[in-house]
N, C-alpha and C positions, 0 to 999 in steps of 0.2 A: 665377554661381550655378547649380548642377546640380539637376536634377529627376528623380526616379524615379517611374514610374507602375506600379501593380499593381492589377488588378481582383480584389478579394478573393473575390467569389463564384466566379470561374472556377477558383480553386485549391482549392475545396472546404473553406474554413474561414472563420471569422469574424475580425474584427479582433483579438479577444483572443488567438486562436491565433497570429496573426502577431506580435503584441507579445511574447508569451511566448517566441517563438523567438529573440528578440534581433535580428531583421533590419531593422526599419523605420528606424533612424536611424544609418546609417553616417556617418562623419565628413564625407564629401564630399557628403552629400545634405541639401539645405535643407528640403525637405518631401516627404512621401510621399503620393501622391494615389490615390483610388479613387472609384468612382461614388457610394458612400454615406458614406465616411469620409475625412477628411484627417488625416494625422499631422504635427504640427509640432514643431520643437524647443521645449522648455519656455520659456515666456515669462519675461522678466526685467523687473521694475519697480524702478527706482532711486529711487522716491520714495513711500514708504508710512508710515503712522503706525499702529503696533500698540498703543500706549498703555500698555504695561507696560515697566518698573515705574511705578507711581504713579497710573494712571487706568484700572484694570481694569474699572470700571463702564461704560466706553466700548467697550473691546475688550481681548482678551487675546492673548498670543502664540499660544495654541492656536486661538482663533476666527479671528484674522487670517490665520494660515497656512492653515487649512482653507478659508477663503473664497478665498484666493489660488489654492489648488489647484483649486477649483471654476471659477475663471476661466482655468485653463490655465497658471498661473504656477508655476515651480519655484524661482525665486530672486527675492528682494526685498531692498531696502536700507531700513532703518528709521531714520526721522528722530529727532533727539535731544531733542525737546520732551517730556521725561519728568521723573519725580521719583523719584530724583535725576537731574539732567541728567548724561549721560555726559561729564563734563569732566575726569575723572581715572580712573586704573586702578581704584580702589576703587569708584567710582560705576558705571563701565562693567561691572564684574564682575557686578553684579546683573542686568543685561540678558543677559549671556552665559550665566548659569546658566539663565535662563528659556528662552533659545533652545535650549540643549542639552536641556532637560527637556521642552519642550512643542511645539516647532515640528515640523511634518510636511514642511517644505520647507527650502531653504537660506535663511537669514536673515543678512544682512551689516549690522551696525550702523554708523551714523555716530558719530564723536566730535564734540562741539561745537567750534566755533572759539574761543569765549570762555567764561570761567567763568560758569556759570549762564545762558548765552546773554544776558548782560547787556551785552556789548560793551565792557567796561572793562579786561579783562586776558585774555591768551591762556590757553587751557586747557593741560593737560599733554599737548601734542601728541606729544612724544617718547615718553612713557610708553605712550600708547594706540596708537601708529602700527601696531604689529604686529597689533592686534586689530580695527581699524576699516577700513571700505572707503574712507573719505575723511573730510573735515571739513566741517561745515555748522552754521550757526545757524538752520536752516530755521524759518520762522514769524516770524523777525525779520531785517531787514536789518542788517548791520554798518554803523552810522552814521558811524563815525570813519574817515576815509580812511587815516590813518597806522596805525590798528589793522589794517585790511585789508591794507595793504602788508606789515606785519610777519607777518601770518598767511600770506600768499602766499609770502614768503621762507622761512618755517619749513616750510611744506608742501612746497615745492620741494626743500628740503634732505633731507626725509624721504621723497621720492618719492611723495608723496600729492597728491591733487587737492583744490582748494577748490570746494565746491558751494554756490551762493549763492541764497537767497531775496532778491530785490532789491526794496527798498521804502524810499523816503525818508519817514521819519516826519513831517517838517515839511510834507509835501504831502498828508497824508491828510485833515485837517480833519474828522475824525469820520465819514468816508464809509464805506459798506458795500456799495454796488453800483457799477457803472460810471457814471461821470459822463457820461451820454449821454441819449438821447431818453426812455427809460423813466423814468429818475430825474426828469427835468424834468416829464413828464406826470403823475407820481404823487407828486410832492413828497418824493422821497427824497434823502438826502445822497449825493453821488457821490465815487468814488475816481478821480482823474484819471490818465490814462495816464502822465504825466510822473513820477509817483511810482515807477513801475516802470523806465522806460527811462533816466531820469537816473542811477540807481544802476548800471544795466548799463553805461552809457557810462563811468562812473568806474572800474568794475571791469575793463572791457576795457583801459582805459589802464594800469591797474596790472598786469594779466596780461601785457601787451606789455612793460612795463618790467621785470618780475621774471622772466619766462619760466615762470611757474607754470602748470600745467595747471588749467584753469578750466571749470566747468560751470554753466550758468544754469538754475535751476528754472523750471518752469511759465510760460513766456513767454506773454503774452496780447495784446500790442499790435503794431501794424504797425511802429512805430518800433523796437521791440525786435528784430524780424526783420531790419530793414535794418541796424541797428547790428552785429548778429552776422554778417550776410552780408559787410559791409565788413571787419570784423575778420578773418574767415576769409581773405578775399582778400589781406590783409596778412601772413598767416602766423601770426596769434595762435593759441595752443593753446587753442581754445575749442570746446565743444559745448553743446548746449542741448536742452531737452525742452519739449513742450507736452502737454496732456491732451485726451482725447476731447471733453469738453464745450466746450472753446474752439474746436474745429475744426468742430463740427456745430450749434452754437447761437449766437445773438446776443442782445443785451440786450432786444430787443423780444419775446423768447419767455419772459421772466421772468414769474413769478406771485407773488402776495402770500403767500409761503410760505417758511419757513426752509430748505427743501431747495434753494432757488435762491441761497443765500448762501454764497459761497466766496471765498477770497483767493489770487490775484487774482480779480477778478470776471469773469463772462462779459461780453465787450465788444461793440463795434458790429459790424455786418455788414462794414464796411470792414476792421476788424481781423481778423475771421474769414477773409475772403478772403486777406488777406496771410499769415496762418498757413498756409492751404492751399497757397499758392504756395511758402512756405518748406519745407513737407513735400515738395512736388514737386521742388524744385530742390536739395534736400539741405542747405539752411541749417539746418533743424530736424532733428536727428539721431535722435531717439527719441520714443516715446510713453511717458509715465508717467501714473499715475492720480491722484497726490496723495490716495490713499485715506485719508480722515480721519474716522473714525467718532466720533459723539457720542451721548449719550443722547437718548431721545425728548423729554424735557423741555427739554434744551438747544436742540433744533431746533424747538420748538413756538412760538416767540415772533416769528414773521414775519421779514420782511427786516431790520427795524431792530433786533430784539432777540436773534435767534438767534446761536448760536456759528457762527464761520466753519468751513466744511468739509463735504464730502459724501463718500459712499463711491462706489467705482467699479471695484474690481478684479474684481468678478463680471460686469460688463457691458462692460468695455473692448473686448474683441475683437468681440463682437457689434455694439456700437455703431459701431465703425470699419468692420467688414465691411459692415454694412447701408448706412451713409451715406457711405462713402468708396470701398469696393471695388466694390460692386454698381452704383453709378452711373458707374463708370469713371473716377473722379477719381484713384485710385492703383490699382496692381495688387495682387493677393494677395501676390506675392513682395515687393513694397515694404512691405506691412504687416508681414510676418514680419521683415523687416530692422528695422523700427521697434520691434517688440515683443520680439524675441528676439536678433537678431544684433548690432545696433549697441550696445545697452546693455551686453552682455557684453564686446564688443570694447573699448569705452571704459573700462569699470570693471574690466577684467581678471578677469571672472567666468567660470570654465570651464563648458562645457556638460555634460560627464559623460553618464550614462545618464538623461537627462531629456527627456521628450517628452509631448505632449498630443494626444488624439484628439478630433476634432470632426465633427459632422454639420452640414454647411453648408446643408442643405436645411431643417432644422428651424426653424420660425417660432414665436416665443413672445411673450407679453406680459410686460413687466418687472413683477414683483410683489415688492416689497421684503420681504414676509413670508416669502418663500422663501430669502432670503439666509442664508448661513452666518455672515456678519459680524453682530456685535451692532449695528452701525450700519445704519439703514434709510433714511437721507435721501439720495435721489437725484433729480436733475431728470428722469431717464428713466422714472420710475414711470408705468406705463400705456402706454409706447411699445411698438410691435410691432417686434421685431428678428429677424434671421436669424442662425443659427449657435449650436449648443448643444454645450457640452463634455460628452463622454461618459466620458472617463477622463484622468487625469493621472498620470504616472509620474515619480518623483524618486529618483535613485540606484538605479534598477532596481526600486523598490518602488512599488506602486500606492498613491497617496495620495488619490485621488478617483476614484469610480466612480459614474456616473449610476444 
């Protein structure tokens, strides 16, 4: 990884002048450093929910893409839990029209694996293949093993990846937070770790059998990390992601508030440490946010009654920089690999004229009222973080300016 350094003040211009000259992001430069600003490649999030079509009271293509730009993101992949579900060319077209009309960044939609995400019949994968980034039933695990095998074989034939939310429904038992110490102390129903890692184990076996490219969403348990580590050592074509909240929080930091309810849940300190080791040794390939906005009413019913999901695309870099880079857990270069380089490499998303400018010295307190996203539920509300996005450029056009 190459690095170029330029002291902006010494050349008699500000960062905007440098950007407008077209010089800061040559293809062989990973990031461009200065005493006051840092210019990174545009971040890429392979796991977001922009809620259109079907749920525009939660988020729209416009608000989701603008929030992404504020977070330094120039490319995102949108999950298919929409209405209509993008399970056919006709249904997908509704989202493609919205992307073309309203998005300020690059948006790559997923097609669903099964019709209506119901797990009973494969979607029109052939028809959608040219217009989707990959196939996923995110929000629901594909429960039937034979259905997943067929999906992997179909995806492989089409040159597409299967991207899986792994969850065994029979092991949920009505749980809504991690089945750990906090749940026991406060009388909550827990979600066991096995509900995640048992389906990952099944899918890794299928991916090895079929040769399908396979990506695991938002892993949260120590067992998941180890299963994927072992699969990679055997040559299985697998990558995975986790999210900032799983890396820097544990279940004893939960509060009796819907902004702490997400799926999978924030797990134990032992799980968190295993995830950190997975980041450090390369088992975990990328950071995704699982940005999942809901209305204030949907998130107002505490841990037991609120909708699953939090927002995170406007805080992801600062949270990771503050709690992973500054303490020396990972380097800044490693963070940029996780946020920008690796996601694009795995998903075949080009960089183009995309970059984002940051003031790494700026400290701020997370205030959801300032979010551009319609969703305001974040476990980081009130946290002091370092690193503020000053500008984001996509396709050579300024799409966010502080």
